[in-house]
N, C-alpha and C positions, 0 to 999 in steps of 0.2 A: 455627325461625327466631326466634321470640320469645325463647327461652332464649339463643340466640347473641347477640342484640341486648342483652339484659340483662347477659350476661357481658362484652360489649365495654364497656358503660357503666360497670360496676364496675371493670374494668381501667383505663379512662381516669381515673376518679375517684381511684383509688389511686395511679397512677403518673405521671400527666401534670400539669404545672402548669396553673393556670387559664388563662394566656395561650394555651397550646397547645389546651386544650379549647375555649375560646371561638373561636379561629381555625378549628378543625376544624368546629365547629357552623355558623359563618358560611359556610364553604365548602360544607358540605352543603346548607344552606338556599339558597345562591346557585345551586347546581347544580340544585336542584329548580325554582327560578324559571326558570332557563335552559331546562330541559326543557319547561316549560309555555309559555314566551313566546318562546323562541329566544335565540340568542346576542346579547350586547349589551356595551357598554362598562361598564355599571354594572347592578347588580341591587338592587332594592328589596325589603327584607325587612320585613314588618309583624310586629313583636314588641316587647314591652316589655322593659325590663331585668330585671324580675322573672321574666318568662317564660323569657328566656334563662338566667337564673340557675338556674331549675328544670330546664332541659334539660341543663345541664352539671354540676349538683351543686355550685353555688357560691352565695355571697350576692349580693344586688343591688349592694351596695357594691363588691364585688370586680369584678363585671362592669362597673360604671360606671368604675372605675379603669382597667381594661384597654381599654375603648372609648375613653377619653381618649388613651391611648397610641397606639391604632390611628389615631385622628383626627390626632394630631400627625404621624404618619408618612405621612398622606395615603392610607391604605388604605380608610378608611370615612368616611362623613359621617352624622351622626345628627340626627334631628328627632323630634318627638313621636310615639312608637310606630312609628318607622320607622328602619331602618338601611340606608343605601345603600352597598353594597360597590363601591368605585371601582377597585380593582386586585386582581382575583381571583387572578392568577398570583402576586403577591407574598404575598398572604394564604395561598395554598396552601403556599408555601415556609416561611412562618412556622408553619404547622400541623404540620410534620414533627418 
């Protein structure tokens, strides 16, 4: 299982753009929150930009740039160490 997860991470890092990797990670984290707290209109993810960057194999600056784009589109809202996913379905479509 661990080997498969590592293989998936390497494949994503090599072949997907940062915007897709970030969207996928935010969807994954939102679904984890949904499983713990139940369905909702929005999902609060506690993570810094640096932590997200480490999760997807990108720089903090790249994550910051992509989060700005997602904010402009109304998909997420950010505050200190928290990202609120406001439109999970649109984010899922973006992650494909």
